N, C-alpha and C positions, 0 to 999 in steps of 0.2 A: 580401574574399569577398562575392559577390552575395547578395541576399536569399533566393534559391532554395536556397542551401546550408543544409540543416536538420540538426539533431543530436538524437539521443536518447542521453543520457549513461549510461554504466555503466563500471565499472573493468576489465572483462575484456579488452577490446581495442578499438582504434579502426578502423572499416571505412568506406571510402567506396564507396557504390553509385552507379554511373554508368549511366544508361539514359534514353533520350529518350521511352520509353513511361511516362507518368505513373502509370498504374495499376500497371504492373510495379514501378516505383520504390517506390511506397508499400507494396505488399504485401511486397516483399523487405525493406524497412526494418523493417516491423512484425515480420516473421518473425525477423530476426536480433536485434532488440531484445528479444524474448521470451527469447532464449537468452543474455542478459546481455552483449551487445556494445554498444559505443558506435558508433552508426550515423550517418554523414553521407550526404547525398544530393546528386547533381548531375544535372540534367536535360539536360546537353549536354557535349560535349567541352571547350568553352570554360570552362564552370563547373568541370569536373574539373581543368583546368590551374590555375584560380584557387585551388581548394582545395589543390592540391599545393604551391603557392607559400606558403600561409599556415598550413597545418595539418601537424601531425606525425602521419602515418598509418602503420598497420601493414599493412593489406590493402586492395586495391582490387578491387571486383567490377565488371568493365568489359564493357559491351555493345560488340560489335565494329563493328556497322554503325549509324552515327548521321549525321545531317545535319551538314554543316560539318566540324568536327574529329572524325574517326572514332577508333575504338579503337586502331588501329595508330599513328596520329599521337600519341596520348596515351602509348603505350609508347615511342615515339621520344623524347618529351620526358623520360620517366623515365631512359632510357639516356643521353641527352645530359647531363643534370644529375646523373647518378650517384645517383639517389634509391633508397634501399633500401626499396622498397614491393613487396610480393608481389602479383602481378596474377593474378586468376582471370578468365579470359575467359568470358563467357556470350553465346552466339550461337545464332541459329536457322539459320545456314548449315549445310546437311547435307554439304557437300563435305569430303573428306579434306584437301584442300590448305589450307582455312581453319584447320583445327585444327593441322596440322603447322606451318604458317606462324606461327601464334600462339605455339606452344611454342618455336620457334626464335627468335622475336622477343623472348623473355625471359619469356613467361607461365609462372607457376608451375603452373597447372592450367587445364583447359578443360572447360566444361560446355555441353552442347547443349540448347537449348530444344526442347520443354518438358522441364523437369527435375523430379525428385522433390524436395520440400522437404527431406527428410532428407538427400539427397545434397548439396544446397547447404549446409546447416548443417554437415555433416561436412567438406566441403571448406574452408569458412571457418574452422572450429575448428582444422583441421590447419595452415592457414596462420598463424593467430594464434599457435598453439603454437610453430610454427617461428620466428616473429618474437620470441617471448618467449625462446626458447633463444638466438637471436642476440644479444639484448640482454644476457643473462647472460654470454655469451662476450665481449661488448664490454667489460663491466665488468671482467672478469678481465684482458683484454688491457691495459686502461688501467692497472691496478694493476701489471702487470709491464713497463710501458714502460721503454725504454732499458736493457734488461738481456738477458743471454744467455738467461735463463729465458724471457723473452717470445718470443724467436725460436724456441726449441725447442718451446714450448707451441703457438705458432701453427702451426708445421709439422706437429707430430704430431696436433694437433686439427683439422687441415684435413680437409674431406670428400673431398679429392682426394689422389692419390698424388703426392708431391713427391720428385724424385730428382736426383742429380748423377752424371755420368759423367766419367771421366778422359779424357785425349786419345786413349786407345786403345779407348774404348767400354766400360770396366769400371765397375761401380757403386762409387762411393765413399760415397754417402749415399742412404738411402731412408727415408721416414717410416713411422710405425706403420700408416698407412692401407693399405699394401701387403698386409698380412696379411688384411684383410677384403675388399678389392676383387680382388686377384690371388691370394689364398689361398696366398701364399708368405711364409715368415718372412724378416725382414730379414737375419738372419744367413746365410741361404741365397743371398742376392743380392749381398751386399757382396763385391767382388772378382771377381764373375762378369761375363761379357760380356753386353751387352744382348740379343744374339741368343737368349738363353735364353727371352725373353718372346715371341719371334716365333711367331705361330700358323701363318702360312704362310712357311716358311723361304725360299721363292723370290720372295717379294714384294719389289719394289725400294723401294716407297714408305716403309715403316717404317725401312729401312736408312739412308735419307737424312734422316729426320726425328727419330728417337729420339736420335741423336747429332748433332743440328743444329750446324752451324758458323756459320750466318748470324746476324746480329743486326739490331735495328731492324725496319723495316717488312718486310724480306726474311725474317725469322724465321718459324717455323711457328706458326700460330694456328688454333684451331677445326678441326683436322684429325681426321676420324673414322677410327679403326683398330679392328682386332680383335686382341687379344693373348691369349696362352695363360693359362688359369686353372689354377693348381696346377702341380705339378712335372711333368716329362716322364714320370715313371714312374707317375703316378696314373691309376687306372682310373675314368674318369668316364662311360663309355658313349659317347654320340654326340659327334660333333665339335662340334655346337652347344653341348653342355654344357661343353666344354673352353674355349670362347671367351668372352671378355668384351669388349663394345663400349666403347670409350673415346674421349674427345675430347682431343687432344694440343695442348699449347702448349709450344714448346721454343725455345731459343736458344743460341748459342755463348757461352762465357765466355772472356775474354782477360785476360792480365796484361801489364803493361808493365815491362820490365827494360832499363834503360839506353836508354830511348827506343824500344825495339823492342816491338812488339805480338805476344804469343805466345799461341797457342791452348792452353788448359789443360783444356778439357772442355766438357760440355754441361749445361745446367740445363733441367729439364722438369717439367711438371705434367700428370697424367693424371686426367681426370674420368670417373667411372663413368656410362655412358649406359644402363645396363640398364633402369632404370625408364622413361626416356624412350622407348626402343625398344619396351618393352612397351606403353606408352601409344599409340605410333604404330600398333603391330600391332592393338591393340584398336579404335582409330579406323577403321583400314582394314577390319577385320572388320565393324564396325557399318555401314560404308558399303555393303558388298556382301552383307549378310545380313539377313534378317528377324529382328528382335530377339525376336519372340513365339515363333516356331517353330524358330529356328535354321537355317532353310532359306535357300538363296540368294534374294536379292531380284531384282527385274526388271533391275537393272543388271548383276549377275553373270550372270543368265540370258542377257541380250543378248550378253555376251562369249562364253559357251559356244556359243550358236547361231551366231554369226558364225564361230567356229572350225570348227564342224561343217559349215556350208555351204561354207566354203573347202575342207575335206577332201572333201566330196561332189562338188564341181565338178571337183577334180583326179582323183578316182577313179570318177566316173560312178556314184555310189551315191545312195540315197534317205535323206531325213531326214524325220521326222514331228514335228509340234508338236501337243500335246494341250492343249486349254483345258477346264478343269473348274470347274464352279460348283456349290456345295452347294445343294440344293433346300430352300426354306423356312427357311434358317438364321436369317433375321431374327427369326423367331418365338422362337427360343431366347434371343437377346439381349433381346428385348422382355419376355419372361416371367421369365427366370431371371437376367438381368443380363449385362453384358459379361464379367465375370470368369469365369462359367461357360462362356460362349461361347468365351473364349480357351482354356480348358482343353480344350474339345472340339476346337478347331482344332489344338492341339498333338497331340492323339491322332489326328486325321485325318491330319496330316502324317506321323506315324510309320508309320501303316498304308499310306499311299500310297507312301512311300519303300521299304517292303518289297516292293512289287510291281515294282520296277524293277531293271535291271541296274546294275552299278557304273559303267559308262560313260555312263549316262543322267543327266539332270539334272531334279530336281524343285524348283520355286521357288514361293514364295507371291507372287501378283500383287497382292494387296491384298484386304482384306475376307475374303470366303469363297471367293475365286477362287485356283486353283492352275494352273500351267502346267508341262508336261512336255516335255522334249526327248528324243526317241529318236534317237540318233546311229547312223549306219552300219547301217540296217536293209536287208534284202534285198528285202522286198515289203510291200505294204499289209496282207497277212494278219498280219504280225508286230505291227503297230500295233493291229489289231483284237483280237489275243490279249491285249495289255496292257490295252486298254479293257475287255474282258470280265473280266479278272482284277481290275481296280479295282472294277468294279461288284459283282462277287462278294464281294470283301473288305469293301466298305462295307455289304453286306446284313447282316453280323453286327452285332448291337447293340453300341453303345459304352457301357461302364459308367464313368461319371465321378462320383467320390464315391458318393453314394447314388442317383444318377439313372441311368436307362437310356435312351439315345437311339437312335432309329432314323434313320439318315442315308442319304440317297440323293443322287446327283449327276447332273447333266446334262453330257455330255461331247461336245466337238467335236474333230475331227481334220482336220488339213491336211497335205499332203505337198509336199516339195521333190523335183523341180522342177515336178510336175504342177499344184499349186495356187498356186504363187508362188515367186519366187526371192530374196525379201528377207525379213528378219525381220518387218518391219512388215506385209507382205502375208500372211505365214503366220499371224501372230498374229490379224490381223483376220479371215481366212477361218476359222480354227479357232473364233474367237469367234462368227462367224455360224453355223457348224455347231452349236455348243453351244446357241445360242438356238433353232435349229430343233429340236434334241432336246428342249429344255424345252417348246416349244410343242406338239410332237406327243405326247410322253409322257415325263414326268419319269422320271429314273432309268435312262436309256439313253444310247447314244452315236450320233452321226451323223458320217459322212464328208462333207467339204465337196463341194458341187457348185455350179456357176455359178447354177443356178436358185434357190439359197438366198438369193442377194443380192436377187433380186426379191421373195422372201418377206419378208425383213427390211425392205425398203423399204415393202412393203404394211403390215407391222406398225407401222412408224413412223407411217404415214398413219392407220391405225386408232386408234393411241393419241391422235393429235391430234384425231380426230373424236369419240372417246369423251369427251374433255374438253369439246369443244363441245356434245356431246349432253347432258352433265350440266348444263351452264349453261342450255340451252334446253329442258329437260324432255322429251327425246326418249325416255326410258326409261319403260316402262309395266309394269303387272303383268298377267299372264295366269294362268289358274287351271285346274288339272286335278283333277277330282273323285276322291275316295277312296270306294269303294263297300263297303257291308257285304255280306259273302258270304251272310249269312242272309236279309236282307230285300231286298237290291238297292237300298236307299236310300242317298243321299249322306250320309255321316257326316263328311266333311271335304273341304277344298279346299287343295291345295298351291299356294302363290303362286310363280310362275316369272317371271323378268324377261325382257322382250322389248325390243328396240331398234327404234323406228320411225324408221329411217334415211331422211332426206329424199330420197336418191337411190337407195338399194339396197332400199328397202322394209323389211318386217318381218324382223329378224334374230334368230336363236335364240342362246342362250348360247354354244354351241360356236364361234360365229363371232367372239366378242369377249371372253368371260370369261377364257380363258387369257392374253390380252394384258393385260387389266385386272388380273389377279393379278400378272403380272410387273412392271408399272409402279406397283403400289400403289394402283390406283383401285377395286379390287373392294370395299373397305370402304365407299366413298361410294355405290356402286351398291347394296350390301346394305342400307345405311341407308335409301336412297330406296325400295327395294322394301318394307321393313317399314312405313314410314310410309304408302305408297300402299295397301298391302293392308289395314292397319288402318282407314284412312279408308273404303275400299270396304265392309269388313265392317260398320262402323258404319252406313253408309247402308242396307245390306240389312236390318239389324235394325230400323232406324227405319221401314222400309216393311212390317214384319211378316213378313219372310222367315224360314225356319227358322234356328235358332241352331246352326250347324255349326262344327266345329273348323277353325281356320285354321293351316296349317303354313307356316313361313317358314324358309329356309336362312340360317344365319349362316356367313360366311366366317371363315377362320382369323384374318385381320387384325381382324375385329370382335371375336372371342372374346378376343384377347389385350389388348384395350383395358381399362384398369383400371375405366372407368366404364360398361362395356357393360350391366351389370344396371340401373343407374340410367337409362340411355338407353332401354332397353326399357320399363321401368315408366313413364317419362315419356310415351312414345308411347301406351301404353294409357290413361293418365290423360287425355291430350289428347282422346282419342276416346271417353271414357266407357265403356271396355271392362274387363271383369274378366279376371284372368289365366287363368281356365278356358277362355277362348275361343282361346287361343294355344298353339301347339306349336312349339318351336324345334328345327330339324334341324341337327345337326353331324356331321362325319365322324369316323371312328376316328382319323385322323391328327391332327386338332386335339386330341383327348383326350390322345394320347400325347406331345404337345409339352411339356406341363407338367401332369401329372395332378392334382397337389395344387391348383394354382390354378384349373384348370377345374372340379374337384369343388366347390370353395368357391363359385364363381359359379353353377353349375347348382343347387346346393342353395338359394341365395338366390332364384333364379327359381322353383324348385319350391315354396318356402314361400309364394309368391304365387299358387299354383294353375297356373302355367305348366308344361306337360308338355314332356318332352325326348325326341327321337327320334334314333337313330343312323342316319344315311343311308349308303347303299351298304354295308350291313353284310356282312362276309364277304370284302371285297376288300382289307382292310388287315390289321393285326396284331390279329385278333380275340382277345380274352382274357377268359376267364370271371372272372378276379380283378377286373379293372377294372369289368366289368358289375355285379358285386355291390357295388362301392363307389359307383358313380355313381347319381344319382337319375334313372335312365333309365326311361321308360314304354313306349317303342315301338322295335322294330327294323324297319328297312326293308330287305327283301331286294333286292339289286342286280339290275337287269334282265339283266345278263350271265348269271346262273345260269338264268333262264327260257329262254334261247335253246337250252338243251339239251333242253327239254321239247317234244318233237314227237311226232306219232302214229307208232307203230312203235318208240318207244324206251321204256325203263323209267323215265324220269324222272330226277330229280336227287337224289342222296344228300345233297348239300350243303343243298338247300332243306329236305329232310326233317329233317336234323340241326338246322338253325337253328330251324325251327318247334318241334321237340321241346324244344330247349334253352329257347326263349322261354317255352313253357308251364310248364316246370319252374321258371323264374324269375318266373312270373306277369307276363310282359310281353306287350304287344300286338304284333301282327305286321301289317305292310303289305307286300304283294308289288308291286314296281314292274315296269312293262314288260309287262303282260298284253295280248297282242295276238290270241290265238285262243281259241275256245270250248274247245278241248282243254286249253289251259293253265289256264283258269278251273276246269274240272271237276277237273283234277289237283290244284290248290291246295285246292279244297273237300274233296277226299278226304283231304287231309293235315290239315284243320281250320284252314286259314289264315283268320282272321276278316275281313281287309280287303284290297282290291286296288285298283290303279289302273293305267291303261294305255289304249292306243288302242282296245282292244275296247269300252271304256265311253265314252271321250271323249278327244279331243285337247285340249291346252291351249287355252283359250278366253278371249276378252277379257271385260272387266267386264260389259258389257251382256248378252252371251250367258250368262255365269255367273249373272246375276240372273234371267234367264228360266228357266234350268235349275233353279234353286232354287225358283222359283215353281211349276214343274210337278212338283217332287219332293214326295212325301208328307212331312208334317211329322215331323221327327225330334226326339224329346225329348233334351235335352242339358243338361249342367250350365252351359253357356254362357249368361250373362245380361248384358244391358247394365246398367251401373251407373246 
């Protein structure tokens, strides 16, 4: 045995672990050793063969794919040398064929990587237990050697049905195992014709094999059949329940009388294949279904689409493919963990399935993506109805354990034959339409059009340019003043990011923020904006300018970071600023992603004097209960509500309601998007304390903001430089 064969000794059972992945080898060895097993290791197929030649083993945990001598060759060696070692194949190969081939090659069990440690230990314990029973049986067989008792014990203790037929096909002997496998008493079979076991009386194959006349290599070996389970009069329900799958080995039995060879009957063995067939069905199911949601996976979805397309071509009908992506799902995984995200995905899958017809197919494409096949639809309108139904169903909150989730999805739809004639084309075009829906407005659907390909190409270019812009400091801060309704003085500045594109000039957030959010770059942009704005504020204070409040937006990706509070405090410390100078703006959606975690972070910020504002208030799931729990200081009325405030109209009841509620909660109010004198007067009449908008100033660069503060009357504030 080579030096790399290692052992950890324990009396429970001896196991050889074979894997060319050293880390996997060591971790598996330690895991099994903890459970009281004697573990040997081999880092290659060659070392495994060496161990088999020199060690008495019970079980082998065998990696299927190794350099040189692979797992199948090791199993061939076992079979050729008739070694009684139970093999548990462990492989990362996801194909059905690999698993089925391993089982037929003689493997006792099959585990697919990655596996749960408990599943591995359970499989090994079962195998070791089986070997222990086999040893006990061997001891008993040795004691009963050379006796009739040995023969009868071996036959009746066999895990297989052993039978004898006479020359006319009637049972003359059957062992006890028939009662458990075939569910027929021995007494009911003796003297009866073998046709009593035939499940399909018209099948020719069992008629020529159960009463086999051939011998030697021409006899029957490893033939799979289905035989009748129970008597003909038993009521077992479905035909499948009445059938038992078996593997048959049979041969003719001859006697010589006076030099003449006479056929006297058939000898056969029936092995129960029920467990193996069940394992094969499980493997096939796992290969074509998503194990998390139980929905079809992309492989089964492909089969269904191909069949639907073939039917549509023959009958000149339409097929729709829907691509669905959950919005901001990553936040749930990042804040509450993947286990909670998995529970939500299962709940989403159940609700989506309820929106479809029986002939439609819903599949999980991976992550938070789902795909839908609408087969045999008459018009595009039918697909639009399904998309609207899905959006409507998802609008109802999901209650998972004690958490309430608000889920939306962006949906893209492509049609056969209008948008493509192959599965790949339809999926790609539906995906493009989905991204278009996400970029335009989350929580809606889009039908594919050729123009969307150009939009997607432009988005890819923008993503690449954003990354370059971050590297070369092309992103800057602009500022929009917040004005006191009573004095007209500047009481705060909201920092807004701008992109000084080298070719396209100054770009506003609407031209790049949606793409930055989609590709996960909005966090870096937000961090850059915070640092830039705080550095500008420090310079203004150092030159004697008024101490105004600085408002900075935090993206959802920033809020979910576990170290966001420490990062903000570090930026303030680097610039010598107190917390009273800074106001953090977040949206309602960020709060509802994980209320408890957000509350804890905002309270920490508030304890350092930093105030918190809810941006775009009224456009999300506004809730009085969470406002009372959050350390919120300011509500910012979304600009969309002010669009209703024009001369000749009565104003906006929503604005009046928000201002009234804020006063009742002792919260500050800032109205965004004030563009006309009429809107300003209307807000003053409602008692709105602060406003911002084009009426007062557009967003301006740092130099212009400095000049504006210099001309502004000094505003007394709690903001002080440290």
